N, C-alpha and C positions, 0 to 999 in steps of 0.2 A: 162643478158643473158650467157654471157663466166662463172660465177661465179655460176649460177644454172646447167650450165651443168657439169662443173669439178664437183660438189658435187653431180649430179647424175649419173657420172661415176667414181667416185673416188676409185673404187674397180680397172676397167680396168685401171684406170692410176698406182697406188700403183704396179700390176701383172709387168705392158711395163716396171715401174722404175724399177725393181728388174732383169727382164729379160734384160735391157740394163746393168746391172751391173752385173751379177754372167756369164751370157753368155760370154763375153771377159774374163772376170777371169779363167773361168774352161779352154776354149781354150790356153790360156796363160800359164797356170800350165801344159798343156800337150804337149807343146812347139810348139804351130800352130804358123806358120808365121806369121807378125805382119798386113802385107798385106793382109792376107786369112781373120783376125779377123775385121779388119778396113772393107774390104768389106761387109761380113755379117751383120755390125754394119747398113752401107749404106743402104742394102737391109730392112733389119729390119725396119730400120725408115721409110724410103719410104711408104713401106706396109703398117705401122700403121697409117703413115700422111694421108694416102689415105682412110684409115678405119676411120678414129676420121672425117675428113671432112665431109666426106655422113654423117657418124651417127649425127654430129653436125646440120647438115642442117636438118635432119629426126626431130632431137630434136626439133628446132629452129620454124619448121613448126607446129608440133604439139605444142609446148608451147605456141606459139601465137594463133590458133585457140583456146585451153583451155582458155585461157585469155580473149579472146572475149566472149567465150560461159559465163565466170562467172562474168563479166560486163554486161549479159543480161540475168540474171535468172529469169525465169518465171515459170509456174505450168505446162508450156507443156514442154512435153521431146524434147531436140537437138539432131541435130546429131552428134555423138562425134565421134574423131579422130579413123581408123582403130587399133584395137587392134594390137603391137608386138609379146606380146605372151599370153600363158592361163590366166597368173592372169591378166594381164591388161582387159583381155575378162572377168576374172570373177567380176572386179570392175566394167567395163561398165554395165555387168548385174544388179547388184547391186543397180547402180545407176537407171537403169529404171526401176526397181521394186518397188524402191521409191518412183519414179515421178508418176507412177500408184497408189501409197498407195497415194499420197497428193493429186492426181487428183480427186480419189474419196473421201476422206476427202471433199475435198472444195467443193464439187458437194451437197454433204449431208449437210453442213454446209449451203452452200447458198440458198438450199432447206429449211430447217431449219428457216433460216433467213428471207426468203420469207413468210413464214407461219406465224410467229411472227408479222410482220410488216401487214401481210394482217388482222391479229386479232386486233392490236392495230388502226390501221386505221378504222375499222369497230366499233369497240367500242368507239372511240373519235366520229365517226359523229352518233351514236346513243345515247351519252351520252347529245349530245344536243338537243335533244326531249323533255326529262323531264324535261329540264333546262327553255327551251322557255314555255313549261306549268307551269310551276312553275313562272313565270314571267306575266304571263295571270293573274294566281290567285290572284297574289299582288294586282292588281286594287281595289279590294276589300278591302283591309287592309288601315289602318289610316296611312296618306301620312307618319309621323316622322318614324313610326317605317319602313315602307315600303323602305324609303331613304336605312336605313342601310342593309335592307337583300337585295335589289337589288346591293346595294356596292357589298355585299357578293358573290352575284352570276355571276356578272360582272367577280370579281375575278374569280370563276371558270372558267367562259367560256376562260378568259384567258389562264389558267391553261392547260385548254383542247388543246387551240390554240397553244402554247409554245409546248407544247408536239408532236402534229401534225406536224408541222415546223422540230422537232427535228428528227421525225420518217423520213422525207423527205429529212434531211440536207446529207445523203451521196449521194443520186443522184441529188444534187443542180442544178447542172451543165446543168442537160439535164431538168430541169423546168423553167430555164431565159428563159426572153422573153424581149431582149434588145430593146429598142423603144427610143424616145426623151421624155422626160416628164418635166412637170413644177414642179418645188419640192415644192413651196408654198403650193400647190392645194393640196399635198399630205400629209405636214404639217397640212393643215387645216382639214383634214377629220381625221388625226388620233387626233391632238385637241378634234375635237367633241367628237370621240368615248371616249375618257377619259374624256368625261363634268361631270356625277356624280362625278368619285370623285374627280374632281377639287372641285366639289361645296361641298361635304362632308368632306373636309380637309380643307375648306374657303382659296384656294389655288388662289393667283389670276395667268393670262394669258397674257404676253405681247408677238405681235409677230410685228416685225417691217417690214412694208411693203418691198416687193423684188421681184424682177421677175429672175430667175436662170432655164434654159434649160438643161439638164443633159442625157445623154444616161445612161439607166439605169432599169431594172425589178420595175414595180412601186409595186407588192403584195410583193416581199422581201425588198423592201425599205421602204416600210411600217411597216413592221413588225421590221425593225432596228429602225426607228425611234420611234414606239411603247415601245418596250424594253426599250431605252433610259428614254420614260417618265415615263414609269413604275416606274424605278427605282428612278426618280426623286422626284415622287410623295411620293413614299414608304419612301425615307427619308428626305422629307422636312417636318416640322410641321407649320410652319410662314412663309408668304411672298408668293413667288410663284416661274414661271419660264419665263423666257424670251428667244425667240429664234429670232435670227438676220442672216443674210447673209454677207456672206465675199466674197472675191473672189475664184469665184468654189468652197466655204466651207459654210456646213450649222452649224451653233452653237446655240448649247442647253444649257443652265446655268439657275442654280437653286440656292438656297437659302437655302440649306440642311445643314446635319449637315459636310458632306465634307468625304474624305477619308483620312486615316492615311497614311503618305511617306511610312512606313512600307512594306503597302499594295498594294501600287499601281505597283509595277512591277507584282503582280501576279495575277491581278484583272481579268485577261483573261481566268485563267488555270479553267478548267473543277471542278466542283465542292468546289472552294475556295470560301471562304465566306469572310474570313479578321474579323476585328474586329466589323464592324458594323453589320454582319452576325450573330456574338455571340450575340449581341443585339438583333436583330430580330432573334429567333428562329426559324422561320419558311424559313429562307432561305436556300434558295439550291444550288447558286453556278451556275447555269446553265446560267443565262438570261444572262449574260456580255460575257460567254464561246460562246453561240449562235449568240451572237451581232459581236464577232470577226469572227465567224467562215465566217458569211454573209458578212461582209463587206471586208473579202480575197475575197470572190466569184463574188463582184460588183465591185472590185479593187479600193472600197473605203479606204482611209486612215482613220485612228481613231485616234483621240488625246485626252488626258482626264488629264484636270488640276485642281486641287483640294486644299483644303485649310480646315481643320478640322474648324469648327465652323462656315464658310464663304459661303461655298457652292461648287459647281462642275461645270466645264464646258466641254462638248462637242463637241469636233470638228469635223465634217464627210467632207473631201475634197475627191473632184470627182476628177475624170481622164478626160482628156479634150477627145473630141470628136477621135482625130488621137491615142492617147495615146491608148484610150478604145479598137478600132480597131486593133491595133500592138498586145497588150497582148492577 
């Protein structure tokens, strides 16, 4: 604080220093008594000290106030310290004007964003109608050909659902309904949902029996598990998926192509597809990004162990009840 004040009032300190040097010198040259010179210097020093002390206290108060405002910057204007001069007043008027412009821009952006989200949400709900109609029409088609088309329609539904969850991601906390759920029940529903893809790729599914109750949101946990299953199915060409339970954790393991070592650190980055994504030209790099976002919101720790050519293991570790309520 002292260094800031000295830098702030360096001009005043320089003038006082010059006065203290030249005032006694001039009096001495004119033959004034030393007692008179000393007395004048003492009075000048005393008055200067009082001024500097009071000025320093006012500066400290204003500086502390400004530091607090700087730590708590928002789009709402704050009450600034009283301006000491017209220049400070002009600065404060500029800050207030900028706050108003920023507030106006924020309101317009939020309105535009809300309109976009409403449109995207409406479109994603409407697109489900023709998908359902196409599924009904498939009943009259040859079974082998039907399975292939059904698989593609299922993928379209999953992409629509992913987009819908992506739209909701911004306000995820307000959409959470935390209750106690049995994880194996949620896993079985997700497996059943992806049954057609397992059949089409001739992949096996093994679920080690286990009972584990956790406090979570069932809808978003289902989405989390389904995205992991979708990735496992996409990059597994033979073998299958093994699901088991560890203490307070769910383990999903596949026999797929695995993840390269250099890609592991970035697999949760938005838009990053890595080596596997370059092989699969349709990869978007959004799936695992959403997985990490949802996992963080549910206070679920996600760990991925993988070796190229051997498969990938995903471990979801849930917080216990006390940890979740504390967070």
